N, C-alpha and C positions, 0 to 999 in steps of 0.2 A: 873863888876858882876852886875845883877839885877835879882831879886826875881820878877817872874812872877805878883805875887800877889799885889805888890805893885809898879809895874809899866804898863802904857799901852802898848800893843804888841805893836801900831807902832812905839815905843820906837827902837824896831829891826830893823826898816826902815833906821836909821840914821845910820847905820853900813854896810861895805862889809863883812863883816866874820862873824859868828855867832857858836856857842856853844850852842847848845840847848840840855836840859837833862828833863828827866822826868823818875820818876818811872811808872810800870804798878799798877794799885790798884785794890783790890776784883777782879772781873770776867772782863778783860780785859780793864778795865777805864782809865781814866787819875785821875792823883792828882786833887783835889779838885780844887785848886788855877788854874790850865790849866783849868780846866772844865769850872769853871766862866767866861772866857775870850777867850773860844774856836772857839765859832762862829764868833767874832771880829777875831782871828788870821786868820781863812778861809778865812777871805775876802784881808787879805792884798795883795799888788805886791811885790812879791818878786826879781821881774825882777833885776839883777845884784849884787845879793846876794849868797854868798855861805855860806853854812854853814854843821856842821857835827852834827848828832844827837850818844844820849848815853840813854842807860836807864837799869834799873834793872827790874830783876823780878826771879818767882821762876819756874824752867823750869819742878819740881817736883809736886807740888801740884796746881799750872795752868799751865799743859801742853798744854791746848786747846786756851791758851790765850797769853802765852808766850811771853813778849817785845812789847805788842798792842802798847801800850803809842809812841811807836817809831813812828810804821806806821802813828797813828792817827796824830801825829806832822808832819810827813816825807812827807808822801802825799799830804796834801794841799800846802807843801811849794814848792814844784817838781811843781803840777799844775799850781800853780800861775808864775812859772818863775822862781823860783831860782835854784841855780846849787847847788845840791846835792855831799859831797863828803863822805869821810869815811865809806864808806861799809863794812862790817864785814863778812866774812865766818861763815854759821851756823855748820861748823867741829867742831868737838866734843861736842856739844849739843844734849841732847836728851829732844823732845818736839812733840807735836802734831800738833798747828798749830799757826799760830802768824800773825797779819796784819803786822809784822815787815818784811814780807818776799819779797823780789826778788830774782827770781829765787834760785841760791844755798847760798845768800848771804842776811844778814840781812842790811836792811836802814843806821844801824848805830850799834856803839859798844852796845853789850849785856852781864849785868852782873849781876851774879847770886850769893850773897853773903850768900844765903841759904843753897846753895847746891855744889859751886865751889868756894870759898871764895880765896881758895890757888893758884886760877888760874888769878883773878883779878888783882892782880899789874904786873903782867908780859902783860896781855892783854892791859892794861890802857898801858901801856911804848911803845906797838908795834901800838898801835892806834897812841899814841901822835904823834910818828915820821911819820906815815903814813900820818895823817891829817896836821901837818907843811907841809911836801912836797907837799901834795896837793893844799893846800894853797898859796905857793907858785906860783903855776904854774899857 
């Protein structure tokens, strides 16, 4: 496990399987530590790397940019040759817009402990089983 603020983003390329997490801050922004290395992250070649993304957001208070951090991180990963696993259905969420959307799915697991804390554990368990199977395939 690495904290991105203490680790060069290129460290990710030493692994074939990644779990990447970041909450959405303020109005659709990356957390400060990710923001500080984002330009370098977007230049990495993720060919031959599989990754699952997760993040936290507030679908009520920030309905117009719910889980944007997942999209901000997952899209460059995909664009630079990475294989994304762990998509998560949007069913059960109520929001207006998200950069994490891809059709009827999020590009990763979305958690909302501000409004749906009672669903977090179940979502995590289901998602963990899903990505375990996808990492093995």
